[in-house]
LUMVEX-847457 format. One line per field, with one value per residue (C-alpha): residue in one letter; x, z, y. Coordinates in nm, 4 decimals. Each point is the difference from the previous one (the first is absolute). Layout:
r	c(a	...)
px	c(X	...)
pz	c(Z	...)
py	c(Y	...)
END
This chain:
r	c(m	r	n	t	l	v	i	d	l	d	r	c	i	g	c	y	s	c	a	v	a	c	k	t	e	n	d	i	p	l	g	t	y	w	s	k	v	v	e	m	g	p	t	v	n	d	r	g	k	k	e	t	y	w	l	p	v	q	c	q	q	c	e	n	a	p	c	v	h	v	c	p	t	g	a	s	y	r	d	k	e	s	g	i	v	l	i	d	k	e	k	c	i	g	c	k	y	c	m	m	a	c	p	y	g	v	r	t	w	s	e	t	e	q	c	v	e	k	c	t	l	c	g	q	r	t	a	a	g	d	e	p	a	c	v	a	a	c	c	a	e	a	r	f	y	g	d	l	d	d	p	s	s	d	v	a	r	a	v	a	a	t	d	p	e	s	v	h	e	l	m	n	v	g	n	n	p	t	t	a	y	l	l	s	k	s	v	a	v	w	k	g	g	d	n)
px	c(3.3447	0.2377	-0.1348	0.2615	0.2065	0.3298	0.1718	0.2940	0.2069	0.2354	-0.2982	-0.1569	0.0666	-0.1517	-0.2884	-0.2371	-0.2843	-0.0572	-0.0534	-0.2267	-0.1998	-0.0386	-0.1265	-0.2447	-0.1353	-0.0544	-0.0943	0.2827	0.0113	0.2983	0.2830	-0.0941	0.1664	-0.0745	0.2940	0.2993	0.3205	0.3269	0.3115	0.2921	0.3222	0.1740	0.3069	0.3363	0.0870	0.3568	0.0709	-0.0797	-0.3273	-0.3183	-0.2850	-0.3640	-0.3105	-0.3590	-0.1617	-0.3814	-0.1283	-0.3486	-0.1496	0.2510	-0.2746	0.2045	-0.0396	0.0129	-0.1654	0.0604	-0.2845	-0.2425	0.1524	-0.0328	-0.3546	-0.2248	-0.3241	0.0953	-0.0379	0.3343	-0.0181	0.1145	-0.2744	-0.0494	-0.0817	0.2679	0.2646	0.0209	0.0406	-0.2986	-0.1842	-0.3700	-0.0875	-0.3131	0.2194	0.2805	-0.0153	0.2789	0.2572	0.2701	0.1910	0.0275	0.1574	0.2609	0.0599	0.0670	0.3706	-0.0454	-0.2285	-0.2425	-0.3273	-0.1698	-0.2795	-0.2957	-0.1718	-0.2936	-0.0601	0.1242	0.1986	0.3384	0.0425	0.2756	0.0615	-0.2534	0.1641	-0.3029	-0.2357	-0.2834	0.2058	0.1621	-0.3326	-0.1197	0.3136	0.1833	0.3517	0.0387	0.0023	0.3661	0.0950	-0.2283	0.1321	0.3758	0.1365	0.3271	-0.1710	0.1994	-0.2918	-0.1486	-0.2982	-0.0871	0.0229	0.3618	-0.1178	-0.1142	0.3092	-0.1954	-0.0811	0.1734	0.1659	0.1320	0.1283	0.1721	0.1839	0.0894	0.1503	0.2251	0.3317	-0.0668	0.2694	-0.2228	-0.3180	-0.0530	-0.2493	-0.0448	0.1446	-0.1459	-0.0507	-0.1798	-0.2985	0.1137	-0.1089	-0.1107	0.0600	0.3168	0.2262	0.2259	0.3202	0.3133	0.3479	0.0710	-0.2696	0.0490	0.0859	-0.3161	-0.0444	-0.3573	0.0628	0.0748	0.0820)
pz	c(2.3613	-0.1003	0.1308	-0.0713	0.1457	0.1602	0.0136	0.2340	-0.1866	0.3099	0.1630	-0.3030	0.0125	-0.3359	0.1377	-0.2842	0.2547	-0.1583	-0.3441	0.1332	0.2157	-0.3094	-0.2087	0.2647	0.0811	-0.3614	-0.1395	-0.2474	-0.2239	-0.0150	-0.2252	0.0684	0.2467	0.1262	0.2395	-0.0591	0.1843	-0.1900	0.1455	-0.0509	0.0048	0.1175	-0.0888	0.1493	0.1626	0.0066	0.3401	-0.1580	0.1846	-0.1767	-0.0003	-0.0787	0.0712	-0.1145	-0.1808	0.0033	-0.3155	-0.0457	-0.1339	0.1050	0.0176	-0.2243	0.0473	-0.3792	-0.0942	-0.3662	0.0092	0.0674	-0.2690	-0.2786	0.0738	-0.2711	0.1878	0.3575	0.1326	0.1664	0.2391	0.3317	0.2640	0.1325	0.3489	0.0670	-0.2579	-0.1120	-0.3659	-0.0879	-0.2954	-0.0794	-0.1579	-0.1686	-0.2066	-0.0883	-0.3583	0.0096	-0.2113	0.2579	-0.0558	0.3720	0.0270	-0.2581	0.1697	0.3478	0.0558	0.2581	-0.1768	0.2920	-0.2028	-0.1124	-0.2475	0.1525	-0.2449	0.2387	0.0425	-0.3535	0.1379	0.1465	0.3765	0.2470	0.3789	0.1424	0.3410	0.1210	-0.0246	0.1277	0.3178	0.0316	-0.0464	0.3146	0.1929	-0.0395	-0.1436	-0.3511	0.0180	-0.0832	0.2931	0.2462	-0.1076	0.0194	0.2846	-0.0027	0.0484	-0.3054	-0.1746	0.0817	-0.1571	0.0308	-0.1291	-0.0648	0.0407	0.3535	0.2341	0.2581	-0.2424	0.0176	-0.3381	0.0733	0.3382	-0.1577	-0.2662	0.2624	0.2241	-0.2634	-0.1290	-0.3346	-0.1689	0.0906	-0.1641	-0.3545	-0.2766	-0.3225	-0.3111	-0.0484	-0.3617	0.0687	0.1664	0.3608	0.1736	0.3694	0.1252	0.2113	0.0721	0.2996	-0.0340	0.1924	-0.1471	0.2980	-0.1513	-0.3671	-0.2790	-0.1591	-0.3472	-0.0558	-0.2375	0.1678	-0.2442)
py	c(3.8915	-0.2815	-0.3325	-0.2594	-0.2895	-0.0028	-0.3383	-0.0743	-0.2501	-0.0397	-0.1729	-0.1797	-0.3812	-0.0792	-0.2020	0.1132	0.0595	0.3461	-0.1487	-0.2761	0.2469	0.2281	-0.2982	-0.1133	0.3404	0.0989	-0.3376	0.0020	-0.3055	-0.2464	0.1262	0.3752	0.2214	0.3626	-0.0433	-0.2233	-0.0648	-0.0187	-0.1566	0.2307	-0.2053	-0.1818	0.2268	0.0153	0.3368	0.1499	-0.1710	-0.3441	-0.0316	-0.1375	0.2502	-0.0615	0.1975	-0.0195	0.2876	0.0184	0.1759	0.1421	0.3311	0.2635	0.2791	0.2262	0.3848	0.0307	-0.3218	-0.0982	-0.2378	0.2919	0.2262	-0.2663	-0.1138	0.1139	-0.0335	0.1131	-0.3476	0.0240	0.3022	0.1414	-0.0063	0.3597	-0.1044	-0.2684	0.1020	-0.3589	-0.1009	-0.2215	-0.1528	0.0554	-0.3355	0.1411	0.2406	-0.2444	-0.0962	-0.2523	0.2005	-0.0953	0.3248	0.0308	-0.3429	0.1079	0.3343	-0.1449	-0.0143	-0.2808	-0.2387	-0.0115	0.0270	-0.3119	-0.0903	-0.1686	-0.2471	-0.0258	0.3746	0.0888	0.2884	0.0933	-0.0493	0.0902	0.0555	0.2505	0.0120	-0.2016	0.3086	-0.2159	-0.0475	0.3438	0.1766	-0.1767	0.0975	-0.3316	-0.0597	-0.1495	-0.3796	-0.0298	0.2287	-0.1912	-0.3247	0.0798	-0.2173	0.1913	0.3341	0.1204	0.1800	0.3394	0.1831	0.3633	0.3609	0.0983	0.3721	-0.0725	-0.0052	-0.1998	-0.2843	-0.3376	0.0581	0.3412	-0.1061	-0.3122	0.2046	0.2755	-0.2569	-0.1383	0.1157	0.1787	-0.2167	-0.3057	0.1435	-0.1237	0.0106	-0.2101	0.1554	0.3525	0.0775	0.3421	-0.1799	0.0621	-0.3269	0.0701	-0.3535	0.0016	-0.2889	-0.0077	-0.2017	0.0518	-0.0771	-0.2354	-0.2289	0.0261	0.2460	0.1468	-0.1325	0.1071	0.2858	0.3334	0.2725)
END
């Protein structure tokens, strides 16, 4: 099971509703983000056209998660039922090794909780059959959640319906991120870090 997100950047309008919904749903303090939106561009393409797209970045649900491997207490782990990388706050000793190991900088330190936190794909919602808050809040319908291994899931169908040249991932340093980004060349040239 590979529960993850697929984000259609051809549709994303950079409204930040995903980041706001994440903060609201998870009671994330000001200045801290489990999900952030990065403006990519503007750049000028080879036809002289300005290109800009918005890149939402959150936990990439890596298949070979470095954060899990470096955690000395097992606080960072992959849930056996959902397949999602999570943090057991009771086991976290605050060493922050996982924060250093994450290639995408998407883990944060909580002063209040005195532990590391990150996107959980809204386990509190998905366990009840709902979508993660970021998916539910996306007004452009650019975000999809589900199991990549299930061909009938929203994420698998979104990837299957897209030209393979338009399916991207953030830089893979042996961690194999599962989050997929859909961006066609007609909208912009991908600058998110494919290998």
